[in-house]
Backbone as numpy.savetxt, mean C-alpha at the origin, in Angstrom:
# Nx Ny Nz CAx CAy CAz Cx Cy Cz
-26.05 -1.10 -2.02 -26.06 -2.56 -1.92 -25.34 -2.97 -0.66
-25.94 -3.83 0.14 -25.35 -4.27 1.38 -24.76 -5.65 1.18
-23.55 -5.80 1.52 -22.86 -7.07 1.31 -22.35 -7.57 2.64
-22.67 -8.78 3.01 -22.15 -9.38 4.24 -21.25 -10.52 3.85
-20.08 -10.49 4.38 -19.09 -11.48 3.99 -18.53 -12.15 5.22
-18.48 -13.48 5.22 -17.84 -14.24 6.28 -16.72 -15.03 5.66
-15.54 -14.77 6.12 -14.35 -15.38 5.51 -13.67 -16.28 6.52
-13.38 -17.49 6.15 -12.65 -18.42 7.01 -11.23 -18.51 6.51
-10.31 -18.19 7.39 -8.90 -18.28 7.04 -8.46 -19.73 7.11
-8.01 -20.27 6.04 -7.39 -21.59 6.05 -5.92 -21.40 6.34
-5.15 -22.40 6.57 -3.73 -22.23 6.88 -2.98 -21.64 5.72
-1.90 -20.96 6.04 -1.06 -20.40 4.98 -0.36 -21.53 4.24
-0.48 -21.55 2.93 0.15 -22.56 2.10 1.47 -22.00 1.60
2.54 -22.69 1.93 3.85 -22.14 1.62 4.14 -22.21 0.13
4.67 -21.13 -0.38 5.06 -21.00 -1.77 5.80 -19.71 -1.91
6.76 -19.65 -2.77 7.59 -18.44 -2.85 7.34 -17.70 -4.13
7.40 -16.39 -4.02 7.31 -15.51 -5.20 8.57 -14.69 -5.25
9.22 -14.64 -6.39 10.39 -13.78 -6.52 10.00 -12.54 -7.28
10.14 -11.38 -6.63 9.80 -10.11 -7.26 10.87 -9.12 -6.92
11.57 -8.62 -7.90 12.72 -7.78 -7.63 12.52 -6.38 -8.15
12.86 -5.44 -7.32 12.95 -4.05 -7.75 14.38 -3.63 -7.46
15.18 -3.47 -8.47 16.60 -3.22 -8.28 16.84 -1.73 -8.02
17.00 -1.38 -6.78 17.22 0.01 -6.41 18.68 0.18 -6.04
19.34 1.13 -6.65 20.75 1.36 -6.36 20.88 2.55 -5.45
21.72 2.48 -4.41 21.89 3.60 -3.51 22.50 4.78 -4.24
22.16 5.97 -3.77 22.70 7.18 -4.39 23.27 8.10 -3.34
24.31 8.84 -3.72 24.85 9.86 -2.87 24.10 11.15 -3.17
23.15 11.49 -2.28 22.25 12.59 -2.58 22.62 13.83 -1.81
22.56 15.00 -2.47 22.81 16.25 -1.77 21.68 16.56 -0.82
21.94 17.45 0.10 20.93 17.80 1.10 19.79 18.54 0.44
18.56 18.31 0.95 17.38 19.01 0.47 16.85 19.89 1.58
15.95 20.81 1.21 15.41 21.74 2.19 14.63 20.99 3.26
13.92 19.94 2.88 13.24 19.11 3.86 13.95 17.78 3.92
13.63 16.96 4.92 14.30 15.68 5.04 14.01 14.83 3.81
15.00 14.54 2.97 14.76 13.77 1.76 14.72 12.29 2.04
14.36 11.55 1.00 14.16 10.13 1.17 15.40 9.42 1.69
16.59 9.78 1.21 17.79 9.06 1.63 18.26 9.44 3.02
17.64 10.47 3.61 18.05 10.91 4.93 17.11 10.43 6.03
16.14 9.56 5.69 15.23 9.05 6.70 15.89 7.90 7.42
16.05 8.04 8.73 16.67 6.98 9.51 15.75 5.77 9.54
16.27 4.57 9.24 15.42 3.39 9.27 14.85 3.18 10.67
13.57 2.84 10.74 12.94 2.56 12.02 12.87 1.06 12.23
12.95 0.61 13.48 12.81 -0.82 13.73 11.47 -1.31 13.21
11.47 -2.46 12.56 10.22 -2.98 12.01 9.27 -3.32 13.14
8.03 -2.78 13.10 7.06 -3.11 14.14 6.70 -4.58 14.08
6.37 -5.15 15.22 6.08 -6.58 15.31 4.65 -6.76 15.79
3.89 -7.51 15.04 2.53 -7.87 15.41 2.44 -9.38 15.27
1.83 -10.07 16.22 1.69 -11.52 16.07 0.82 -11.87 14.90
0.85 -13.14 14.51 0.04 -13.58 13.40 -1.45 -13.50 13.71
-2.29 -13.69 12.70 -3.73 -13.60 12.91 -4.19 -14.55 14.01
-4.98 -14.01 14.94 -5.46 -14.83 16.05 -6.92 -15.22 15.87
-7.58 -14.69 14.87 -8.96 -15.05 14.59 -9.03 -15.75 13.24
-10.00 -16.63 13.10 -10.14 -17.39 11.86 -11.25 -16.84 10.97
-11.75 -15.64 11.29 -12.84 -15.12 10.46 -12.82 -13.59 10.44
-13.31 -13.05 9.35 -13.48 -11.61 9.18 -14.90 -11.37 8.71
-15.63 -10.53 9.42 -17.00 -10.22 9.07 -17.20 -8.71 9.06
-17.52 -8.15 7.91 -17.76 -6.71 7.80 -19.00 -6.51 6.94
-19.91 -5.69 7.41 -21.12 -5.36 6.66 -20.84 -4.06 5.90
-20.66 -4.16 4.59 -20.21 -3.03 3.79 -21.31 -2.57 2.84
-21.53 -1.28 2.79 -22.46 -0.71 1.82 -21.70 -0.48 0.50
-21.57 -1.53 -0.25 -20.81 -1.44 -1.49 -20.06 -2.73 -1.73
-18.83 -2.62 -2.21 -17.98 -3.79 -2.49 -16.68 -3.65 -1.71
-16.07 -4.79 -1.44 -14.79 -4.74 -0.75 -14.02 -6.03 -1.02
-12.73 -5.97 -0.76 -11.88 -7.15 -0.84 -10.67 -6.93 0.05
-10.02 -8.01 0.45 -8.82 -7.88 1.27 -7.89 -9.05 1.00
-6.62 -8.85 1.30 -5.62 -9.91 1.15 -4.53 -9.70 2.18
-4.19 -10.76 2.88 -3.08 -10.77 3.84 -2.02 -11.72 3.31
-0.81 -11.20 3.10 0.27 -11.98 2.50 1.44 -12.08 3.46
2.02 -13.27 3.55 3.22 -13.48 4.37 4.42 -13.07 3.52
5.23 -12.15 4.03 6.30 -11.60 3.22 7.34 -12.64 2.81
7.66 -13.55 3.71 8.71 -14.51 3.42 8.34 -15.50 2.35
7.19 -16.16 2.50 6.80 -17.22 1.57 5.95 -16.72 0.41
5.28 -15.59 0.60 4.36 -15.11 -0.41 2.98 -15.72 -0.31
2.75 -16.61 0.68 1.44 -17.23 0.85 0.41 -16.16 1.20
-0.81 -16.32 0.68 -1.82 -15.28 0.83 -3.17 -15.89 1.17
-3.94 -15.17 1.98 -5.33 -15.49 2.23 -6.11 -14.20 2.06
-7.41 -14.31 1.80 -8.22 -13.11 1.63 -9.57 -13.45 1.07
-10.30 -12.41 0.69 -11.65 -12.61 0.16 -12.07 -11.38 -0.64
-13.07 -11.57 -1.47 -13.63 -10.48 -2.25 -13.07 -10.45 -3.65
-13.87 -9.93 -4.57 -13.48 -9.88 -5.98 -13.29 -8.46 -6.50
-13.43 -7.46 -5.64 -13.31 -6.08 -6.08 -11.93 -5.78 -6.65
-11.90 -5.18 -7.82 -10.69 -4.59 -8.37 -10.91 -3.08 -8.40
-10.23 -2.38 -7.54 -10.45 -0.96 -7.34 -9.45 -0.13 -8.14
-9.78 1.11 -8.40 -8.77 2.03 -8.89 -7.78 2.28 -7.76
-6.50 2.31 -8.09 -5.48 2.35 -7.04 -5.40 3.69 -6.34
-5.74 4.78 -7.05 -5.59 6.13 -6.50 -4.15 6.32 -6.02
-3.94 6.95 -4.87 -2.58 7.30 -4.44 -1.76 6.12 -3.95
-2.38 4.98 -3.75 -1.62 3.81 -3.29 -0.49 3.47 -4.25
-0.69 3.71 -5.55 0.30 3.33 -6.55 1.54 4.23 -6.50
1.48 5.32 -5.75 2.64 6.21 -5.65 3.86 5.51 -5.07
3.63 4.48 -4.26 4.77 3.76 -3.71 5.55 3.07 -4.82
4.85 2.63 -5.87 5.56 2.06 -7.01 6.31 3.13 -7.79
5.69 4.28 -8.01 6.36 5.34 -8.76 7.66 5.74 -8.05
7.65 5.75 -6.71 8.88 6.05 -5.97 9.92 4.97 -6.20
9.50 3.71 -6.10 10.43 2.61 -6.29 10.99 2.58 -7.71
10.13 2.79 -8.69 10.55 2.75 -10.09 11.51 3.89 -10.40
11.23 5.06 -9.85 12.12 6.19 -10.07 13.50 5.93 -9.47
13.54 5.48 -8.23 14.83 5.23 -7.59 15.60 4.13 -8.32
14.89 3.15 -8.85 15.55 2.08 -9.61 16.18 2.60 -10.89
15.65 3.70 -11.41 16.14 4.21 -12.69 17.37 5.10 -12.54
17.75 5.43 -11.31 18.91 6.31 -11.09 20.19 5.49 -11.17
21.22 6.04 -11.82 22.51 5.36 -11.89 23.26 5.50 -10.56
23.56 6.72 -10.18 24.32 6.89 -8.95 23.90 8.12 -8.15
23.05 8.96 -8.73 22.67 10.20 -8.05 21.18 10.45 -8.13
20.67 11.08 -7.09 19.32 11.62 -7.08 19.45 13.06 -6.62
18.92 13.98 -7.40 19.07 15.39 -7.06 18.28 15.72 -5.80
18.69 16.80 -5.16 17.97 17.25 -3.97 16.52 17.56 -4.30
16.29 18.13 -5.48 14.93 18.45 -5.90 14.09 17.20 -6.04
14.67 16.15 -6.64 13.90 14.92 -6.82 13.73 14.15 -5.52
14.72 14.21 -4.64 14.54 13.58 -3.33 13.39 14.23 -2.58
13.33 15.55 -2.64 12.24 16.27 -1.99 10.91 15.91 -2.65
10.93 15.71 -3.96 9.70 15.35 -4.69 9.20 13.97 -4.25
10.11 13.00 -4.16 9.72 11.67 -3.70 9.19 11.73 -2.27
9.84 12.53 -1.44 9.40 12.67 -0.05 7.98 13.22 0.02
7.70 14.27 -0.75 6.36 14.85 -0.75 5.33 13.86 -1.28
5.71 13.11 -2.29 4.77 12.18 -2.91 4.32 11.11 -1.92
5.26 10.61 -1.11 4.91 9.55 -0.16 4.34 10.12 1.13
5.01 11.09 1.72 4.55 11.62 3.01 3.25 12.40 2.91
3.15 13.25 1.90 2.00 14.15 1.80 1.08 13.79 0.64
1.38 12.71 -0.05 0.57 12.24 -1.18 0.41 13.31 -2.25
1.52 13.98 -2.58 1.52 15.08 -3.53 1.27 14.56 -4.95
0.14 14.95 -5.54 -0.22 14.48 -6.88 0.68 15.06 -7.97
1.08 16.31 -7.81 1.95 16.92 -8.83 3.30 16.23 -8.88
3.82 15.89 -7.71 5.09 15.16 -7.68 4.93 13.81 -8.37
3.81 13.13 -8.11 3.57 11.82 -8.72 3.46 11.95 -10.24
2.75 12.97 -10.71 2.58 13.15 -12.15 3.92 13.43 -12.83
4.76 14.25 -12.20 6.08 14.54 -12.76 6.90 13.27 -12.92
6.93 12.44 -11.88 7.73 11.21 -11.96 7.11 10.22 -12.93
5.79 10.12 -12.94 5.10 9.22 -13.87 5.47 9.54 -15.32
5.44 10.81 -15.68 5.78 11.20 -17.05 7.26 10.95 -17.34
8.11 11.24 -16.37 9.54 11.03 -16.57 9.88 9.55 -16.73
9.10 8.69 -16.10 9.33 7.25 -16.16 8.71 6.61 -17.39
8.11 7.42 -18.26 7.54 6.89 -19.49 6.05 6.66 -19.41
5.40 7.24 -18.40 3.95 7.10 -18.30 3.53 5.66 -18.07
2.70 5.14 -18.97 2.17 3.79 -18.79 3.27 2.73 -18.77
4.43 3.02 -19.34 5.53 2.04 -19.32 5.93 1.71 -17.88
5.81 2.67 -16.97 6.13 2.41 -15.57 5.13 1.43 -14.96
3.85 1.59 -15.29 2.84 0.69 -14.76 3.03 -0.72 -15.31
3.40 -0.81 -16.58 3.69 -2.12 -17.17 4.88 -2.76 -16.45
5.90 -1.96 -16.12 7.04 -2.51 -15.37 6.60 -3.03 -14.01
5.70 -2.33 -13.36 5.18 -2.79 -12.06 4.53 -4.16 -12.20
3.69 -4.31 -13.21 3.00 -5.59 -13.42 4.01 -6.71 -13.65
5.02 -6.44 -14.49 6.01 -7.46 -14.80 6.93 -7.74 -13.62
7.45 -6.68 -12.98 8.42 -6.84 -11.90 7.82 -7.52 -10.68
6.59 -7.15 -10.35 5.97 -7.66 -9.12 5.11 -8.89 -9.36
5.00 -9.32 -10.60 4.23 -10.52 -10.90 2.74 -10.36 -10.69
2.21 -9.18 -11.02 0.80 -8.92 -10.80 -0.05 -9.61 -11.87
-1.18 -10.15 -11.45 -2.02 -10.92 -12.36 -3.39 -10.29 -12.59
-3.79 -9.40 -11.69 -5.14 -8.84 -11.75 -5.09 -7.31 -11.73
-4.17 -6.78 -12.53 -3.97 -5.33 -12.61 -4.07 -4.91 -14.07
-4.73 -3.78 -14.29 -4.92 -3.28 -15.65 -4.50 -1.82 -15.73
-3.80 -1.48 -16.80 -3.36 -0.11 -17.06 -4.55 0.71 -17.55
-4.67 1.93 -17.03 -5.62 2.90 -17.58 -4.79 3.90 -18.36
-4.86 3.91 -19.68 -3.94 4.71 -20.49 -3.88 6.17 -20.04
-2.66 6.61 -19.73 -2.40 8.01 -19.41 -2.85 8.47 -18.04
-3.20 7.53 -17.14 -3.77 7.95 -15.86 -3.36 6.96 -14.78
-2.27 7.27 -14.07 -1.73 6.34 -13.08 -2.71 6.00 -11.98
-3.48 6.98 -11.50 -4.35 6.73 -10.35 -5.54 5.85 -10.69
-5.85 5.72 -11.98 -6.98 4.89 -12.39 -6.56 3.48 -12.80
-5.31 3.13 -12.56 -4.91 1.73 -12.69 -5.82 0.90 -11.80
-6.36 -0.21 -12.31 -7.21 -1.07 -11.49 -6.41 -2.27 -11.00
-6.71 -2.69 -9.76 -5.90 -3.71 -9.10 -6.76 -4.45 -8.09
-6.50 -5.73 -7.91 -7.16 -6.51 -6.87 -6.40 -6.36 -5.55
-7.03 -6.75 -4.46 -6.34 -6.73 -3.17 -5.17 -7.70 -3.16
-5.33 -8.85 -3.81 -4.22 -9.82 -3.87 -3.01 -9.20 -4.57
-3.24 -8.49 -5.67 -2.13 -7.84 -6.37 -1.55 -6.70 -5.54
-2.40 -5.97 -4.81 -1.89 -4.91 -3.95 -0.96 -5.47 -2.89
-1.29 -6.66 -2.37 -0.40 -7.28 -1.39 0.91 -7.74 -2.05
0.84 -8.15 -3.31 2.06 -8.48 -4.05 2.92 -7.24 -4.27
2.27 -6.11 -4.56 3.01 -4.86 -4.72 3.73 -4.51 -3.43
3.05 -4.64 -2.29 3.69 -4.37 -1.02 4.88 -5.27 -0.77
4.74 -6.55 -1.09 5.85 -7.48 -0.92 7.01 -7.14 -1.85
6.68 -6.73 -3.06 7.68 -6.37 -4.05 8.51 -5.19 -3.57
7.85 -4.18 -3.03 8.55 -2.99 -2.54 9.34 -3.31 -1.27
8.78 -4.19 -0.43 9.37 -4.43 0.89 10.67 -5.20 0.87
10.89 -6.08 -0.12 12.10 -6.88 0.00 12.39 -7.84 -1.12
12.10 -7.48 -2.35 12.46 -8.36 -3.45 13.96 -8.52 -3.56
14.44 -9.67 -4.03 15.87 -9.87 -4.22 16.48 -8.78 -5.09
17.66 -8.28 -4.71 18.33 -7.23 -5.46 17.96 -5.84 -5.02
17.00 -5.72 -4.12 16.59 -4.41 -3.62 17.66 -3.87 -2.68
18.15 -2.69 -2.97 19.18 -2.08 -2.14 18.64 -1.86 -0.73
19.31 -2.38 0.28 18.83 -2.16 1.66 18.71 -0.68 2.00
19.61 0.14 1.49 19.56 1.57 1.81 18.29 2.21 1.27
17.98 1.97 -0.01 16.80 2.58 -0.60 15.51 1.95 -0.09
15.54 0.65 0.14 14.35 0.00 0.69 14.02 0.57 2.06
15.04 0.67 2.93 14.79 1.20 4.27 14.33 2.66 4.20
14.89 3.42 3.26 14.49 4.82 3.13 13.03 4.94 2.70
12.63 4.14 1.72 11.26 4.20 1.23 10.28 3.74 2.30
10.59 2.64 2.97 9.72 2.17 4.05 9.69 3.18 5.20
10.81 3.87 5.41 10.83 4.91 6.43 9.87 6.04 6.10
9.82 6.44 4.84 8.86 7.46 4.43 7.44 6.97 4.64
7.18 5.71 4.33 5.84 5.16 4.50 5.45 5.07 5.98
6.44 4.95 6.85 6.14 4.93 8.29 5.92 6.32 8.85
6.23 7.34 8.06 6.13 8.71 8.57 5.23 9.57 7.70
4.22 8.95 7.07 3.29 9.73 6.27 2.52 10.68 7.17
1.98 11.74 6.58 1.20 12.70 7.36 0.10 11.97 8.13
-0.14 12.34 9.39 -1.12 11.62 10.22 -2.49 11.48 9.56
-2.93 12.49 8.85 -4.24 12.40 8.21 -4.32 11.40 7.09
-3.17 10.99 6.57 -3.12 10.01 5.48 -2.88 8.59 5.98
-2.52 8.44 7.24 -2.18 7.12 7.81 -3.41 6.53 8.49
-4.53 6.51 7.80 -5.77 6.03 8.39 -5.96 4.54 8.12
-6.97 3.97 8.76 -7.36 2.60 8.44 -6.62 1.57 9.26
-5.74 0.82 8.64 -5.06 -0.30 9.30 -4.30 0.14 10.55
-3.51 1.23 10.53 -2.80 1.62 11.75 -3.72 2.06 12.88
-5.00 2.38 12.59 -5.94 2.80 13.62 -6.47 1.63 14.45
-6.26 0.41 13.99 -6.74 -0.75 14.74 -6.06 -0.80 16.10
-6.80 -1.03 17.19 -6.19 -1.11 18.51 -5.04 -2.12 18.60
-5.12 -3.19 17.81 -4.05 -4.19 17.82 -2.71 -3.61 17.38
-2.72 -2.47 16.68 -1.51 -1.84 16.17 -1.04 -0.68 17.04
-1.65 -0.52 18.21 -1.30 0.60 19.09 0.19 0.59 19.41
0.85 1.74 19.24 2.27 1.87 19.52 3.18 1.40 18.41
2.61 0.91 17.32 3.41 0.41 16.20 3.34 1.40 15.04
4.31 1.27 14.13 4.34 2.15 12.97 4.50 1.33 11.70
3.42 0.70 11.24 3.52 -0.01 9.97 3.79 0.98 8.84
4.44 0.51 7.80 4.66 1.32 6.61 3.37 1.32 5.80
2.82 2.50 5.51 1.52 2.57 4.85 1.56 3.48 3.63
0.72 3.17 2.66 0.43 4.08 1.56 -1.00 3.82 1.12
-1.88 4.72 1.50 -3.29 4.59 1.19 -3.65 5.37 -0.07
-4.83 5.09 -0.59 -5.35 5.82 -1.74 -6.83 6.04 -1.58
-7.32 7.22 -1.91 -8.74 7.51 -1.72 -9.16 8.66 -2.64
-10.28 8.47 -3.31 -10.83 9.50 -4.20 -12.32 9.26 -4.36
-13.06 10.36 -4.48 -14.48 10.27 -4.79 -14.67 10.47 -6.29
-15.37 9.54 -6.92 -15.72 9.63 -8.33 -17.25 9.71 -8.41
-17.78 10.90 -8.68 -19.22 11.07 -8.66 -19.74 10.88 -7.25
-20.67 9.95 -7.09 -21.25 9.67 -5.77 -20.57 8.49 -5.08
-19.52 7.95 -5.69 -18.88 6.74 -5.15 -17.44 7.03 -4.74
-17.04 6.39 -3.65 -15.67 6.50 -3.15 -14.88 5.23 -3.45
-13.62 5.41 -3.82 -12.65 4.32 -3.89 -11.63 4.56 -2.78
-11.54 3.63 -1.86 -10.60 3.74 -0.73 -9.77 2.46 -0.67
-8.45 2.63 -0.60 -7.52 1.50 -0.51 -6.57 1.72 0.65
-6.31 0.67 1.39 -5.36 0.71 2.50 -4.29 -0.35 2.26
-3.02 0.06 2.39 -1.89 -0.85 2.23 -0.94 -0.66 3.39
-0.60 -1.73 4.09 0.31 -1.65 5.24 1.30 -2.81 5.20
2.56 -2.50 5.55 3.64 -3.48 5.56 4.29 -3.42 6.93
4.50 -4.57 7.54 5.18 -4.61 8.84 5.64 -6.04 9.11
6.71 -6.17 9.88 7.18 -7.46 10.35 7.13 -8.52 9.24
6.27 -9.52 9.37 6.18 -10.62 8.39 5.06 -10.43 7.39
4.33 -9.32 7.45 3.06 -9.25 6.75 2.91 -8.03 5.85
2.05 -8.20 4.85 1.51 -7.06 4.10 0.00 -7.28 3.99
-0.76 -6.25 4.36 -2.22 -6.33 4.33 -2.77 -5.26 3.40
-3.64 -5.66 2.50 -4.31 -4.72 1.59 -5.81 -4.87 1.74
-6.50 -3.73 1.84 -7.96 -3.71 1.91 -8.46 -2.69 0.91
-9.46 -3.06 0.11 -10.03 -2.17 -0.89 -11.54 -2.06 -0.69
-12.07 -0.84 -0.81 -13.49 -0.61 -0.59 -14.01 0.35 -1.66
-15.19 0.05 -2.19 -15.86 0.90 -3.19 -17.31 1.05 -2.74
-17.75 2.27 -2.46 -19.05 2.45 -1.83 -19.63 3.83 -2.17
-20.95 3.96 -2.07 -21.58 5.27 -2.29 -21.32 6.18 -1.09
-21.34 7.47 -1.32 -21.10 8.46 -0.27 -21.99 8.18 0.94
-21.36 8.15 2.13 -22.07 7.86 3.37 -22.17 9.08 4.28
-21.67 10.22 3.81 -21.75 11.42 4.61 -20.48 11.78 5.34
-19.50 10.90 5.30 -18.22 11.20 5.98 -17.02 10.91 5.10
-17.21 11.02 3.79 -16.09 10.90 2.86 -15.37 9.58 2.94
-14.05 9.65 3.02 -13.25 8.43 3.00 -13.22 7.71 4.34
-13.78 8.33 5.39 -13.71 7.73 6.72 -14.49 6.41 6.79
-15.55 6.28 6.02 -16.30 5.01 6.01 -15.39 3.88 5.52
-14.69 4.12 4.42 -13.76 3.11 3.92 -12.63 2.85 4.89
-12.15 3.91 5.55 -11.08 3.76 6.55 -11.53 2.84 7.68
-12.81 2.96 8.08 -13.32 2.11 9.15 -13.37 0.65 8.74
-13.64 0.38 7.46 -13.61 -0.99 6.98 -12.19 -1.54 7.07
-11.20 -0.75 6.64 -9.80 -1.18 6.73 -9.42 -1.48 8.17
-9.81 -0.59 9.08 -9.50 -0.78 10.49 -10.13 -2.06 11.03
-11.38 -2.30 10.65 -12.08 -3.48 11.14 -11.40 -4.77 10.68
-11.02 -4.83 9.41 -10.34 -6.03 8.91 -9.04 -6.27 9.68
-8.24 -5.23 9.84 -6.97 -5.37 10.56 -7.19 -5.82 12.00
-8.18 -5.24 12.65 -8.43 -5.57 14.05 -8.93 -6.99 14.21
-9.79 -7.43 13.31 -10.30 -8.79 13.41 -9.21 -9.82 13.14
-8.27 -9.49 12.27 -7.19 -10.42 11.98 -6.15 -10.49 13.09
-5.86 -9.34 13.71 -4.73 -9.28 14.63 -5.08 -8.86 16.05
-6.35 -8.76 16.37 -6.70 -8.37 17.73 -8.14 -8.66 18.05
-8.73 -7.82 18.89 -10.12 -7.99 19.30 -11.04 -7.83 18.08
-12.24 -8.38 18.21 -13.21 -8.28 17.12 -14.35 -7.34 17.46
-14.15 -6.46 18.45 -15.23 -5.55 18.84 -15.14 -4.21 18.12
-14.31 -4.13 17.07 -14.21 -2.93 16.26 -14.74 -3.27 14.88
-15.74 -2.56 14.43 -16.32 -2.88 13.13 -16.62 -1.64 12.32
-16.88 -1.83 11.06 -17.26 -0.70 10.20 -18.58 -0.15 10.70
-18.71 1.18 10.67 -19.93 1.82 11.13 -21.09 1.43 10.22
-22.20 1.09 10.85 -23.37 0.67 10.08 -24.17 1.89 9.65
C-alpha cells in the first residue's frame, strides 16, 4: 500500500507535561567495560528549530511521526500508526532499573545496562524486564510518562504497542522529568549518544545533523514479511520519534531508516533527502 502524506506544521502550542523518573545516583564498582555510571556526559548537540513547514514522504506501508519540545511538551506530528516498540523500549527498562536501586548498582548490572543500550542486547533486556516485574515495568512506564496510546503485550516487552506521540513523551520522560538524578540522566543519555554505529541509523544520518550526536535508541524487527522500524532521538530542545511499518523491500530495516532520515532532514534542514522509492 502506498501512502502519501503532506503534513503542515502549525505553531507549537505551549503546555507543560510533568513526567518524573526518580533515578538515584549510585556508587558503582568498576566493570570490565565502560559502565553506565562511567560515561562522561557529552555536551548536548544543538540543532535549530524546524525550518520547513511540511513533511512529505511516500511510504510503502504505514508511518507516523511526532516532534516534541522538551521544555513545554508541545508536540506536532502526523500519522496514526501504533507500532511495536521493539528495542526502542530498552531505554525505559534502563531508566526503570536505575530508579529501583537504593544506593548501589553492581558492576555486572552496570555492564548489562551498557550492553542493552549500546549494543541493543536482548538477553540483557530480558533479564532486567523479569527482575523489574515483567509487565509491571511497562505499566509503570505508561503511568510515569503519561502515555495515552500505549498497550502492554503480556509477557513480551518488545511487542508493546505505542504511537509516535507517546514515543516522544517517553523520550521527554527519560531526558529530564522532575526528580531525575542529573548523574544518572547524563549517564543514560551518554550511552544513547554512543550506541554502536550500526544501530544509530535514521535520524542522525540526516545531513542537518552532521557533526552532532543526538541521544538515540532505535528499534527494528521483521515479523513475517513486514518490518517494524522505530527511530527515537533526543537533543537540545527536542525529541523526535518516527515509526514505520512496511513489507520487505529487499534491504531490511534500511528502508525504514531512510524514512526516519527523510523526516528529520525535512524538519531541520534541506528537503532533497527522501525515502527511497
